N, C-alpha and C positions, 0 to 999 in steps of 0.2 A: 075607549079602545077602538071604536069604529073609525074615528079620525086617524088614529095611528095606523090602522090597517090600510086605510085609503092612501095615506102617504107612503107607507112601506111598499105597497103593491105598485104605486105609480101608475094607476089606471088612467086611461085617457080622460082628460078633464078634471083630474084630481086636484091639481093646483088651483084651478078656477074655483072649484067648490070650497076648498079650504080658505082661499083668500076672501071669498064672500063671507065665510063664517067669522073671520078675523074682523072684518069691517062691521059686523053686526054688534060687536061689543059684548061678547059672552062673558060669564063670570070668570074670575081670574084663573082658577084651576083649569077650567075648560079651555081657556085661551092658551095656557101653557102647553096643553096637549096639542092644540091646533098648530102652534108655532113649531113644536118638535116635528109634527107631521109634515109641515111645509119643508123643513130641512130634509126629511127623508125622501121627498120626491126628487131631490137633486136637480130640480128644474130652475133654470136661471131667472125665470119670471117672478119667482118668489123673493128675490133679493131685496127689492125696495121695501117690501113689507117687513122683512126680518130686520133690515137696517133701521127702519123707523122704530120697531118694537125694542131694539137693543138700546134705545135711548129713553125708554119709558121711565117714569119715576119709581115704579114698583120693582123691587129687586127680583122677585120671582119671574116677572115677565122678561126682564133683561137677561136673566140667567137662561131661561128657556130659549130666547132668541139667539143668544151667543152659542149655545150648544147646537142649535139648528144650523147656524152659519157654518159651523165646522164641517158639515157634510157637503157643502157646495164646493165648486171648483176653486182651486187655489188662487188663480188669477183674479177671480171676482171678489173673494172675501178676505184674503190675507191682509190687505191694508186696513180693512175695517177691524179685524181682530187685533191687529197691532195697536190700534188706537184704544180699544177696550182693555188691553193689557197695561196701559199706561196709568200709573197712580195719579197723575195730574188730571186725567180725563175721566177716570172711573173710580168712584169711592168705595164700591163694594168689592171686597177681597175675593169673594167667590166668583164674581163675574170676571175678574182679572185672571184667576186661575183657569177658568173654563176657556177663556180666550187663548191662553197659552197652550192649553190642552189641544185645542183645535189646530193651532199652529204646529204643534209637535207631530202631527200626522203628515205634514207637507214635505215637499222636496226642496233641496238646497236652492237658494236664490240669493246671489250676492247683494243685490240692492235691498231686498227685504231684510236680509240679515243685518246690514248696516243700519237700516231704519229701526229695527228692533233693538240693536245695541244702543242706539242714540236715546231710546226711551227707557232703557234699563235704569232703575233707581240706584243710587249709591249705596243705600242700605235697605234691606228687606227684613222686616221684623218677624215674619211668619215663615216657618220651615216649609210648609206645603207650597206656599207661593214661590219661595226661592227654588225648590226642587222643580216646580213647573217651568221656571225661567231656564234652568239648565237644559231641560228637554226641548223647549222651544228654540233656544239658541242653537242647539246641536242639529235640529232638523233643518232650519233655514241656512245655517252656516256650513254644514258638512265639515270637511277637513279644515276650513277656515275658522271653525269654532273650537278646534281642539285645544288651542292655547287657553281659551276661557274655561273650558271644561276641566282642563288639568289644574287650573287654579282652584276651582271648586273642590276637586278631588283631594288635592294635597293640603289645602289650607283651611277649608271650612270646618268648623267645630261641630256642625250638625250632621249626625249620621244619616239622616234622611236625605240630605243634599248630596252627601258622598255616594249614597246608593243611586241617586238619580244620575250622578256623573258616570257611574259604572254602566247604567242603562244607556247613557248617551254614547259611550264608546261603541256599543253595538250599532247604533244609528250611523255613526261616523265611519267605522270600519278602518282597516289598514293596520300596518305594523306599529305605528305610533300609538294608535288607540289600544291595540293589544298590550303594548308595553305598559300603558297607564293602568289597564285593568289588572295586569299581573302584579303591579306594585301594590295595589290595595288588597290583594289576597291575604296580606299579612296585617290588615287593619285590626285594631284592638276591639272592635265591635263585631259580634257574630253576624248581625244583620248586614253589615257592609261586606263581610267575607262571603255571605250568601250571594249578594248581588255581583260581587267580583267573580265568584266561581261560575255563576251562570253566564256572565259576559265572556269569560275565558273559554267556556265550552263552545260558545258561538264562534269566537275568534279561532278556535283550534279545529274547526270542521275540516280544513284541508289537510293539515299535517297533525293528525291526532296523536298525542303522546299519552300512553297509559299511565305514566307517572304524574300526569296532570291531576288525576283524581286520587291517586294512591295516597297522597299526603293528607287527604281529607276524609278517608274512610274511617279513621279512628278519632275524628274531631269530637269535641264534647257536645256540639250542637247536632241534634238528631236530623234537622232539616238539611244541614250541610252534608251529613253522611248520605242521606237519601239522594240529594242532588248529585253527589259524586258518583254513586253507583248507577243511577239512571243515565247520567251523562256518559258513562263508560259504554253502555249498550248503544246509546244514540250515536256515539262517535265511531265505535269499532265493530258493532254488529257481532257476527259469529266469532270474530277474533277476540272478543271479550270473554268468551266462555271459560277459558282456562283460568282467567283472573277471578271470575265469579265462583268457580269451584274452590279456589283458595279461600274465598270469603266465607265458606261454610265451616271453616275451622273455629273451634271454641274460643280462640284468642280474640275473635271479633265480637262486637256487641250483638245482642240478640236481634235487634232490628235489622242490622246489616246481613246477618245470616238468613233471616226470613226473606228479606228482599232479594238477596242473591239467589236463593232457592226458587222463588217465583219467577225471576227473570231468566233463569236457566230453562225453565219449562216454556216460557214464551219464545225464547230463541230456538229451542228444539222443535217447537210447533211450526214456526214461520219466522225466519230471520227478518225479512222485510217488514212484516207486521210488527214485530217486536221493536224495531227501530222507530217506526212510525208512532207506536204507542208511547215510547219514552220521549220522543220529540214532543208529543202532546203534553206529557206530564211536566216537562221542563217549561213549556210555554205557559202552562197554567200557573206555575210558580211566579213567572214574570207578571202575568195578568193580575193575580191576586194581590201582589205587593205594590201594584201601581207603577211597575217598571217597564210596561209595554206600551209605547206610544200608539201601536196599532190597535190597542184595545181601550185605552183610557177614555176616549171620547164616548165609546159605547157604554163604558162603565158609568159615566156621568149621565148619559141619556137614560139608562135603565134605572138609576137612582131617581131621576125625575119622574119616571113612570110610576115608581112606588109612591111618590108624593102625590101625583095626579089622582091615583086610584085610592089614596088614603091607606096605603099598605106599609108605610114606613115602620110603624110599630105594631103591625098586625099580630105578631107572635108574642111580643112582650106584653101586650095588652090583655092576654088571656087571664092573667091573675090580677085584673084591675082592682084597685083598693077602694077605700071608703071615700065618700064625698068630702070635699074640703070642709073642715070644721067639725065633721062628724067624729065621734069617738067610738073606739072599739066596735061593739056589735050592735049598734043602733039600727033602726029600720032603714035609715038612709044608705047603709053600707051595701045592702043587696041591690038597691036601685042603682047606685053608682056603678057597681060592678057590671050590672046588666047593660047600663047605658054605654060603657066604654069598652067592654070586652068585644073582641072581633067575632063576626059571624063565622060559621063553618066554611062558608063560601070564601070569605076573606082569607082565612087560614089556608085553605086549599090553594087559592090563587097565589098567595105569597110563597108557599112551599114550591109550587110549580115554577114560578118565575125565578126563585133562587137556583133551581136546578137547570132551568132552560130559559136564560135571559131572552127577553122579547126581541131586543136588537142584538144580533150576533154576527152580522156580516162585517167583514173587513177586507181591505185590499191585499194584505199580506200578513205574515207573522214573522217574528224576529228569528226563530229557529228555522233555518232552511233545510230542505231535504239533502241528505249527505250520502245517499245510496245511488 
């Protein structure tokens, strides 16, 4: 954690200290933490060291280096990440996904977009990787990528990829992107409808239509209903109050009535605060589902921190079972449980990091202020 703190604070001389530690050849887990810390400094002098480590034989080191590269300036690292996203150059699927995740945070660049398109494989066997390609192409291509995104949205059989296409319309913006999102609001999969509804709420921030969410308040999916009602307050503020009062009627589902009641209280207390709170609720839905390019790299970095600190399974290890080959209630069972169960400190730290991710800074969020 000391390395991460040093990198995050960007203290004078931090890069020099961290580079020295990398050269010392520390254990793999420790080196992964140092590499992430190098990226967090956002200092251009760390680039050669991260580039070198992104070509290491160990998958863990390459993954950490690629995550770290994603935090540096676009002009410096985009070409490197494009190479690491190429199946012909990088054999580890996770490294490729992480490279695309870093690219998805970047700004449109026609030359980089064409280079990424050139390296896109004809077939992608993994849904996570294909979804990452959608977001990476949308970021670098902007409106030039809309045609590609539309193909993913309309023809891809993987719901995860269609969801990514909906998130990509937020990145691209404009009337055509909105029309694409609107088309998938009638998708036959609930999860795609959720993504499309979130995208449409962002696209509708200028000319908000109360009927946009009305059709989803009685949806069979509870998360869609919640998204619709929160979106109403985010878009319309005090003008949504009359509609919320109608949702108190018994003809609406219990969760809708309870949420409407709570949101009326929020609006009556402070309209601006209510809109900001619901903006945050909607953004969290994007974040949690992996549909927010502004957060996805942080998400990967925080997962790496769990690994570095051996907290990946800190909660599930509480009920650690018997030793391999031991039966039932033999004496080895207690020793095995004691050896693998997390300490109270590990549990406390995991709970804390679940609630308060260590890396939580970002340049923007997908839901803009509408007040």
